[in-house]
C-alpha positions as CSV (number, residue, x, y, z in Angstrom):
1,M,143.2,-160.4,-122.8
2,T,144.2,-161.1,-126.4
3,A,142.7,-162.3,-129.6
4,S,146.0,-163.5,-130.8
5,V,146.6,-167.2,-131.6
6,I,150.2,-166.9,-132.4
7,R,152.2,-169.2,-130.1
8,S,154.9,-166.6,-129.3
9,D,152.2,-164.0,-128.4
10,I,150.5,-166.6,-126.1
11,D,153.8,-167.5,-124.5
12,H,154.6,-163.8,-124.0
13,C,151.2,-163.2,-122.3
14,L,151.7,-166.2,-120.0
15,E,155.2,-165.0,-119.1
16,A,153.7,-161.6,-118.3
17,G,151.3,-163.2,-115.8
18,M,148.2,-164.5,-117.6
19,N,147.2,-167.8,-116.1
20,G,145.3,-169.2,-119.0
21,Y,144.3,-169.0,-122.6
22,V,141.0,-169.7,-124.3
23,P,141.1,-169.3,-128.1
24,K,138.4,-167.8,-130.2
25,P,135.8,-169.0,-131.0
26,V,135.1,-169.6,-127.3
27,S,133.7,-173.0,-126.6
28,R,131.7,-173.2,-123.4
29,G,133.2,-176.6,-122.6
30,F,136.8,-175.5,-123.1
31,L,136.1,-172.3,-121.1
32,A,134.6,-174.4,-118.2
33,K,137.6,-176.8,-118.4
34,T,140.0,-174.0,-118.2
35,I,138.3,-172.4,-115.2
36,R,138.2,-175.8,-113.5
37,D,141.9,-176.3,-114.1
38,L,142.8,-172.9,-112.9
39,L,140.7,-173.2,-109.8
40,K,142.0,-176.8,-109.3
41,I,138.5,-178.2,-109.2
42,P,138.6,-182.0,-109.6
43,S,137.1,-183.2,-112.9
44,G,134.4,-185.2,-111.1
45,N,133.2,-182.0,-109.4
46,R,131.6,-180.2,-112.4
47,L,130.8,-176.5,-112.6
48,Q,127.1,-176.4,-113.2
49,V,125.7,-174.1,-115.8
50,E,122.0,-173.9,-116.3
51,V,121.2,-173.8,-120.0
52,A,117.7,-174.2,-121.5
53,E,117.7,-176.9,-124.1
54,A,117.1,-175.4,-127.5
55,E,115.3,-177.2,-130.2
56,N,117.9,-178.3,-132.8
57,F,116.8,-176.5,-135.9
58,L,119.4,-178.5,-137.9
59,T,117.6,-181.8,-137.3
60,G,115.6,-181.7,-140.6
61,L,118.4,-180.6,-142.8
62,Q,119.8,-182.9,-145.5
63,N,123.6,-183.6,-145.8
64,K,124.6,-181.6,-142.7
65,P,128.4,-181.0,-142.7
66,A,130.3,-181.8,-139.4
67,W,130.9,-178.1,-138.7
68,S,127.1,-177.4,-138.5
69,E,126.9,-179.1,-135.1
70,R,130.0,-177.2,-133.8
71,L,128.4,-173.9,-134.9
72,F,125.1,-174.9,-133.3
73,E,126.8,-175.6,-130.0
74,L,128.9,-172.4,-130.2
75,C,125.6,-170.5,-130.7
76,N,124.0,-172.2,-127.8
77,G,121.3,-173.5,-130.2
78,K,120.2,-170.0,-131.2
79,K,119.1,-170.0,-134.8
80,E,119.5,-166.2,-135.2
81,R,123.1,-166.3,-134.0
82,F,123.8,-169.3,-136.1
83,I,122.6,-167.5,-139.2
84,Q,124.5,-164.3,-138.2
85,L,127.8,-166.2,-137.9
86,L,127.1,-168.1,-141.1
87,N,126.4,-164.9,-143.0
88,L,129.5,-163.2,-141.5
89,F,131.7,-166.1,-142.7
90,L,130.2,-166.0,-146.2
91,E,130.7,-162.3,-146.5
92,Q,134.2,-162.2,-145.0
93,S,135.5,-165.2,-146.9
94,V,134.5,-163.8,-150.3
95,T,136.1,-160.4,-149.4
96,E,139.3,-161.9,-148.1
97,T,140.0,-164.7,-150.5
98,G,139.1,-162.5,-153.5
99,K,142.4,-160.6,-152.9
100,W,144.7,-163.6,-152.5
101,Q,145.6,-164.3,-156.1
102,E,146.8,-160.7,-156.7
103,W,148.9,-160.8,-153.5
104,I,150.3,-164.2,-154.4
105,D,151.3,-162.9,-157.8
106,Q,153.1,-160.0,-156.2
107,K,154.4,-162.2,-153.3
108,Q,152.9,-159.8,-150.8
109,H,153.2,-161.9,-147.7
110,E,152.1,-159.3,-145.1
111,P,148.6,-158.7,-146.4
112,L,148.2,-162.4,-147.0
113,A,149.1,-163.1,-143.4
114,F,146.8,-160.4,-142.1
115,S,143.9,-161.7,-144.3
116,I,144.4,-165.4,-143.2
117,H,144.6,-164.2,-139.6
118,K,141.2,-162.4,-140.0
119,L,139.7,-165.7,-141.2
120,L,141.2,-167.9,-138.5
121,P,138.3,-167.8,-136.1
122,N,135.9,-168.9,-138.9
123,I,138.4,-171.5,-140.1
124,R,138.6,-173.0,-136.6
125,I,134.8,-173.3,-136.5
126,F,134.1,-174.5,-140.0
127,L,137.2,-176.5,-141.2
128,D,138.9,-179.6,-140.1
129,E,142.0,-179.8,-137.9
130,K,144.4,-180.4,-140.8
131,T,143.2,-177.3,-142.7
132,T,143.1,-175.2,-139.5
133,A,146.8,-176.2,-138.8
134,L,147.7,-175.2,-142.4
135,A,146.0,-171.8,-141.9
136,E,147.7,-171.2,-138.6
137,A,151.1,-172.2,-140.0
138,L,150.6,-169.9,-143.0
139,D,149.6,-167.0,-140.7
140,Q,152.8,-167.3,-138.8
141,E,155.1,-168.1,-141.7
142,L,153.8,-165.3,-143.9
143,R,154.5,-162.8,-141.2
144,E,158.2,-163.7,-141.5
145,G,158.4,-163.6,-145.3
146,W,157.6,-165.3,-148.6
147,S,158.7,-168.7,-149.9
148,E,157.8,-170.4,-153.1
149,G,155.8,-173.2,-151.4
150,H,153.4,-170.6,-149.9
151,A,151.5,-170.1,-153.2
152,E,150.5,-173.7,-153.4
153,Q,149.5,-173.8,-149.7
154,I,147.5,-170.6,-149.9
155,L,145.6,-171.9,-153.0
156,L,144.9,-175.2,-151.2
157,L,143.5,-173.2,-148.2
158,K,141.4,-171.1,-150.6
159,Q,140.0,-174.2,-152.3
160,E,138.9,-175.6,-148.8
161,I,137.2,-172.2,-148.1
162,V,135.4,-172.3,-151.5
163,T,134.2,-175.8,-150.8
164,L,133.1,-174.7,-147.4
165,H,131.4,-171.7,-148.9
166,K,129.2,-174.0,-151.0
167,E,128.3,-176.1,-147.9
168,A,127.4,-172.9,-146.0
169,E,125.2,-171.6,-148.8
170,D,123.4,-175.0,-149.0
171,I,122.8,-174.9,-145.2
172,R,121.6,-171.4,-145.3
173,Q,119.2,-172.2,-148.2
174,G,117.9,-175.3,-146.3
175,M,117.1,-173.1,-143.3
176,D,115.2,-170.7,-145.4
177,D,113.0,-173.5,-146.9
């Protein structure tokens, strides 16, 4: 079991005998598909999971971002869990991105890589595929060293996180109303 999303780490684990990989945050659908694939269960023969339908507390919110439905699904419709993950993202993103400019100025690639890696599970939930790919690439590249193009890419990622932070605050406020 590993929380790593680095391709070389995943390959190393698979070579050592792991028979599958499900990245964080864990999606029930992806986990079920992985289990079906490993057990060689035909796709028409679905694994049945009984889940009580939760009322979608997002229904009445204005201007819902795309990530809100992904987070709702990830939380199995549990409002408390949704708010908990939202608050965790808000706290963690402020803490982590607040250090980035200093590290960029000092070209400290290792703490930047570690910081981006800490945010990756949230980035995968909240941001689009393009931004997620940027974060994953920065995570790996910064482990190997610094290049001048990194500063611009890191600031672009930070801007996406700041925009997302505003959306998350708006959703949180809308849920409090």
